[in-house]
N, C-alpha and C positions, 0 to 999 in steps of 0.2 A: 567383639566388634572388629578388631584387626584381623582376627582369624577368619571371620566371614569374608572380609575384603580380600585376603590372600587367596581364598578359595573361589573368588569371583562372585560371591553372593552379595552383590552390592545393595540389593533392596533390603536385606537383613541388616547389613552394616549401617545403611542410611537410617533405618528405623531405630536401631540401637543408639546411634548418634543423636537423633532427635529426642529420644527418651532421656538421655543424659542432659541434653540442652534444657529440658523442661524442669529438671530437679532444682529445688531451692538451694540445696547445698550438695556439693560433690567434690571428690578428690581432685586437686589440680591436674594430676596425671591423667585421670579419666576425661576431664574437660579438654585437655590438650589433644588427646586422641580423637574425641568427638569432633572438635573443631577441624582437625585435619581431614576426617572423613567427609564432613560437609563441604570443605573446600574442594576436595578431589571430585566430589559429586557435582560441583558447580552451582550449588544452591547458596548463593552469596547472602541472601536475606536471612536464611536460617543460621549461617555461619556468623553473620553480624549479631544476630540475637544472642547466640551462645557466648560470643566474646564479650558482649555487654554484660551479660549475667556473670560471667567469669570475673570481669573487672570489678563488679559490685561485691562479689563474694570475697575476692582477694585484692583489695585496693592497694596493698603494698607490693604487688607483683607487677613487673614490667611486661611479661609475656602476653597477657590478654590484650593490652593496649597496643603492643607491637604488632600482633596479628590483625587486630581490628583496624589499625591504621592502613595496613596493606589491603584489607578487604574494601575499605572505603575508597582508597585510591583507585583500585581496579574498577569500582563502580562509577568513577568520575566525580565523586563527592570530595573534591580537593579541599574545600574550606574546612569541613569537619576533620578530614585527615590531617590537615595542617595544624589544627588545634591540638590534636592528639600528639603529633610529632613534637610540637613545642613543649608539651608536658614531659614527654619521654626524654627530650634533649636536656631539659632542666634537671632531671633526676639522674641521668647517666650521660653527662656531656662528652665523655671520652670514649664511649662505646662505638666502634666503627660500624656495627650492624645497624644501630639506631641512626647514626649519621647518614648511612646509605639510603635511608627511607626518603631523604629529601629529593632524590632523583625521581621518585614516583610522583612527586608533587609539583613538578615543573608545569606551569600553565601551557596548554596546548593551543590556545586561541590563535597565536601567530601562525601556526602550521595548519590550522583548520582540521585538527585531529578530532574525531568524534569523542565525546566525553567518556564513552565506555571503553576506550582504548588508552592505556597509560603510556606516555612517551618513555617513561623510565623502564618499562618492560622491553619494548622492541629496540630501544637504543642500547640495551646492555650487551648486545652481541657484537658491537663494533665501536671503534673510536673515531673521532673526527666529524666532518660535516655530513649532513644529509638533508635533503629537501623532501617535503611531503606534499603531494598533490591529491586533493580530495574532489573527485568528480561529483557534480551535482546530482547525478542519477544513481549513485551507489547506495543501495538500500539493504534491508535485511534479506537474508537468503539462508537456505539450509546448507548449501555447500560453498565453502571458500575455495578458490583456486589460486594458488600462489605460483605466479609465472616468474621464473628465475632467469634474469638476463645478466650478461657480463659484457661490460664496455659497449652496451647498447647495440649488439650485433643485429644485422638486418633481419634475421629470422625471428626476432622478437615480435615484430608486427604480425607475422603469419601465425605465430603461436597464440597471440591474444585474439586474433580474428577467429581462429578455430574454436575458441571458447565462446565468443560472442555469438557466433552463428548457431550455437546449439539451442539458444532461446530458452534456457532453463533458469535464467535470472540468478546466476551465480554472483557471489561477492568476489570480484576479481582484484587481486593485490599483485601488482607488478613490483618486484624487488630487483632493481638493477644496481650493480656495483662496479667500481673500477673506472668510472668516467662515462662520458656521452650524455646525450639529452633525450631520455625516453619520452618526455612530454612532447617534444617536437616530432619524434618518430611516430608517436601514437596520437597525434593531434586530432585526427578525424573521429576518434572514439574516446578521447580522454575524459569526456563527461561521464562515462560509464565505468571509469577505472579509479582505483586508489593506486597511486604511483609513489614509490619510495626510491629515491635516487641517492645512493651512498657513494661518496667520493672514493673511499678506500676499497680495494678489491677484497672480496669475501670468498671463502670456500663455500661449496654448496650447502653444507650443514648450517653455517651461520645464516645464509640467505633464507633457507627454509625456516629457521627459528624466528627471524625477523617477521616473515610472513605469518607464522602462527600467532605471534604476539600482536601483530597489526591487523588481525581479522577477528571476527566475532561469531561466525557461523558455527553450528554444532559439529559439522564435518569439514575436514581440511584435506585438500588434494594438492598435488604439485605437478608442474609442467615445465620442463626445461625449454629455453628459447630456441633450441634447434629441433624441437618436436612440434607436432600438431596433434590435436585431439580429434579423433574421428567422430561422426555423428553418433549420439547415444552414450558418449563418454561420461557425461554427468548423470544422465537419467539412469543408466545401468548401475552406477555406483550408488546413487540415492536409493534405488529400489532395494539393493542389498543391505545398505545401512538401515533402512526402515524395517527390514526383516530381522534386524538384530546383529548384523555383522559389525564388528568393531574396526575391521580393516578390510579393504577390498583392493586386490592387486590388479594390475593392468597388463594386457598382452601387447606385444609390439607387432604391428602388421607387416608382413612381408611386402616388399616393394611391388607396386603394380606395373612399374616401368623402370627403365634404367639398365636393363640388360644384365649380363652375368656378374659384372662388378658390383652393382647394387645388391644383388642377391647374395653374393659372396660376403659382402660386408654385413648384411643382415644375419646370415647363418653364423658367422664368426663371433659377432658381438651379441646378438640377441636371439639366436636360434632356439634356445631353451625357453624363450618367452613367446614363441609363435602361438597364435590362437589354436592351431591344430594339435599342440602338445597335450597329451592326456593330463588331467589335473594332478595325478600322483607324481608326474615327472616335471611339471612346470616350475620354473623359478619364479617366486612370487614377490616381485619388486614393483616399483611404480605405484605404491599403495596410497590410498586415501585412508584417513583415520578419524574415528570418533575423537573429538577434542579432549575428552576425559582421559584418553590414553596418555597424553602428554603430561597431564597433571598427576597421573598415577605412576608413570615410568620415567619421566624426564623428557628431554629434548634430543635433537641430533647433536652429535659432537661437532662443534664449529671449527675445530683445529685440524680435522683430517682432510688431506688433499683429495682423497677418493674414498669410496666405500662407506660413506657416512650412513647410507641406508642399510648396508649389510651390518654395520656395527649396531645400529638401532634394533634391527631384527634379531640379532644375537642377544641383545640385552633383554628384550621382552619375551623371547623364546616362544614356547607354545601357548603362553598365557593369552597372547593376541596373535592368532595365526590368520593371515589374510586369506579370504576366500578367493577362489579363481573363477572369474567370469570373463570368458573370451570376448564378450560383447563390449568390454571396456578396452577399446583399441587405441593405441598411440602410434603415430607415424614418427619415425626418426630419420632425419636427413642423412643421406648416404654420401660417401666421399666422391669428389669430382674426378679423381684419377687413381690409377693403381699406385702411383708414387705417394699420393696423399693418404691412401688407404694404408700402405705399408708404414708410412711415417706415423700415422695415428696409432697403429698397432704397436710400434716401437715405444711410443710415449706411454701407452697404456701398460705395456709390460714393465717399463722402468718404474712407473708409479706403483704397480701392483706387487713388485718384488718383495717389499717389506710386509705387505698384508696377506698375500695369498699364496706365495710360493714356499713350500715347506722345506726346500733344500738350502736355506740360508746358512745352515750350519754344516753343510757338506764340505769335505776336504776339497782342496783345489784339484785333485786328481779325479774325484768322483763327480764334480760339478758339471762338466760338459756332458757326461752320460745322462745325468738327471735332467738337464735342460733339453737334450734331444728327446728323451722320453716324454717330457712335457709337451714338446712340439708335436710329437707323433700322436699322443693322446688327444690333443686339441684337434688335429686333423681328422683322426678317426671319428671323434664325436661329431664334427661338422659333416662328415660323409654320411653318418647314420641319420642325422637330422634331414639332410637333403634327400636321402633315399627312402627312409621309413616314415618320416613325419610329414615333410613337405611333398614327398613323392614326385620329385622333379623327373622329367623324362631323361633318359640316359645321355643324349647329346648335351643337354643343358647341365646335367650333373658334371660332366667332364669339363665343360667350359668354366663352371663355377670353381671346381677343384683346382684348375690351373691358376686361378687367381688367389685361391685360399693358401696354397703352399707358401708363396713368398711372404704373404701376410703373417702366417703362423711362424715362419722363420724370423720375421721382424719382431714379433712378439717375444720369441725366445731370446733374441739379441737384446731386446729391451730389459727383460728380466736379468740377463747377465750384467748389463750396464748398471741396473739398480742394485744388484748384489755387490758389485764392485764399489759402487758409491757407499754402501753400508760398511764394507770393509775399510775403505779409506777413512770414513768417519770414526770407526773403532780404533784405527791406528792413531789418528790425531788425538782422540780422547785419551788413549793410553799415554801418549807423550805429554799431554797436559797434566797428568797426574805425577809425572816424574821430573819435569823440567823446572827451571827457575821461574820466578814470577813473571817476567816479561815474555819469555818463550811459552810458558804455560798458558798465558792469556791468548797468545796468538794461535796456539794449537787448539785450544778450547773453542775459539771463534770459528776455526775451520771445521771442527767436528759438527757444530750446530748448523753450518751452511751445508755440509754434505748430508746431514740427517736432522732436519728441523723438527722431527716428530719424536725424538728421544728425550724423555724427561730427565734422565740421568745426565745427558750431555748439557741440557739447558741449565740444570742446577749447578753443575761444575762451572760453567761459564759465568753464571750469576754470582757464585761465591767469589770467583777470582775478580770480577768487576767490583764487587762490594768492598774488596780490600784496597781499591784505589781511592784516593782522596778527592779526585776531581768530580764535578757535578755531572759531566757527560757520562762518565763510567757508572755513576750511581743510577742515572736515568736508564741506561742500557740494562743495568742489573734488574731494575724493576720490570722492564719490558720482558726480559727473559723469565722472570718469575711469573708474570702474567701468562706467558705462553705455556709454562709448565703447569700452571693452574688449570688452563683450558684443556690441556691434554689429559691431566689426571682426573678431571672432574666427573668422568663417566665410568670409573671403576673404583669401588670402595677401597680396595687395597692401595690403589694409586693415591687416592685422597688421604688415606691414613698415613702413608709414607711421606707425602708432602707436608701434612700437618706436623708430624714429628720433626721433620727437617726444619720447619719454620720455628717451632717451639724451642728446639735445641739451640737455635741461633738468636733467640730473643725477639723474633719478628712476630710478636703476639697479635698485633692488629691484623696482619695478613692471615694468621692462623684462624682468628675468630671469624674472618670473612668467609673462610671455607664452609662454615655452617650455612651461610646464605647461599653459596654456590650449590651445596648439596641439596638444599630444599628444592632447587630447580632441576639439577642435573641427575640426582639419584634420590628421588622423593621418598623411597621406602627404606633407605639405608639408615640404620640406627647407630652402627659402630663409630662412624665419624663424629657424631654428636656426643656419644659417650666419651670418646677420647678428649674432645674439646672441653667438655664439662669437667673432666678430671684435671686437665691442664689448667683451666681457669680456677678451679678450687685450690690447686696447689699454689697458684700465684696470688690467691686472695682477691680475685676480680669478681665481685658479686654479680654485676650485671651480665658479664659474659657467662658466668656459671649458670645463672637462672635460665637465660635464653637457650643455651646448649642443652641443659638438663631436660627442660620441658620439650625441646625438639626431639630429644632421645626418647622420652616417655611417650610422645605422640606416635612414635614408631615401634612401640612395644619393647623398649630396651629392657634387658633381663638382668642387668648388673645390680646385685643386692647392695654392693658397696655404694653405688650411686644413689640408690633409694635412701639409704641411711644418711648419706651426706645431704640429700635434698630435704629430708625430714628435719634434720638439724638446722638447715638453712631457714626453713619455714618457722621454726620455733624461735630462732635468734633474730628474725627480722631481716629487712633488705640488705643490711650491711654484714650479715653473718656468714658470708661465704669465705 
């Protein structure tokens, strides 16, 4: 069953899962695997039927009721789910994963959220206040379009209108964060929109994830508020998805107006996504996805400042390779002036230094040469795109290149600034490991400010804060651990390292909750659940052991030791871990 799923043979895996579901008696490990296959396939009625059979067959186990509670909550059947939650809570009152189910059962009537969408799902990507607006004309559709706004920028209205003008009846979900009033900005079309306004600022990955969980259409696409969708953007995607494509990339249209500055910005930022680029050379971003892809591979990393789509593409690899259809065209707003263009390029270079520049480990003497080479390569690539792909006339090529050179230099300067930020963070972290308690805490805080995406720096800061007796320090420590968890959640080695760190320090509840995070962030990973089961077994925590062990078996865990422990657990009863 799992082998077929890994090979992409979903019909075979689904059929096998249904066969297991129909058996009167089956091994709990096989039932857990079958339930996971049915959930990934999105056949919630079949998953419900399997977990009910599982619960009847093994009334002493928590796992089938735990999964059934989640399935019922997703279906909007909160009364039934609440009854199951009460049973689970009475049997395992101290288990944090069971306690966390309550978030799925929050009544949504006050927010006018459709029953099929659980507030506990879309709210898990952020903290703090949020308002939900449900337009009266939002209905079922094949394609959901998540329009991502930040502080309600004026371009948000144009982005939304470009979708409404397509006439394809999309399920439009506007996710705005960081402040502003999108309902007022979009008042003339609010009846056709679902608007989620989140007070806290979110990175793009978190906003994407909110939109995924706050929509129901079988295919999900994304549009930034500084972009517009050209006619055919939805219909071309849908045609490709209906033909079996699990992901469909979008091209970025070269500017029709705006002169050489607009063209220079396009070539520098999106030249390799121009519709004229041959499919074998095109960068395949701006993708829409079959919703099942997120159940199978997880979501976007919400903690990355940039490149959340690159990170996601790297994670799914060639298993879901977006098709290239140049009829899916997106317009991107260009810079208003050369100074703004150079400033944007500097900011992009600074943010990209950590993720995309391979010279971070270069010596101080070699770094300038490496940076100049990067600038030269960027300029040469832009020149090739202008000449060979866009085929600009020679006079216009020259005008474009005159504007590209300072922008490329600004990008290189941004990379240098980003690398220097990283070195400053590393120095501060080193000092935090050597200094006395007060100085160490100060240096650790500086390290996380210079580099907020380093799990090691966050954990060092968290541990130093934990050693302080005051409540404020303890709360800050928990926030740093939350940030480390979000960053680690999308790499199994990162999750395992964090789980070991937490268990070694006796933070068991946080460790057990990593099992929940992994089911969303890395749905196929078995190793983290194996480790958590082993840790729970060693601690004698029966509920945590059972949930982690069956999560591991649902992902084809191969540990013979864990199998023997679980068989002994079954023989000894619920308290036998």
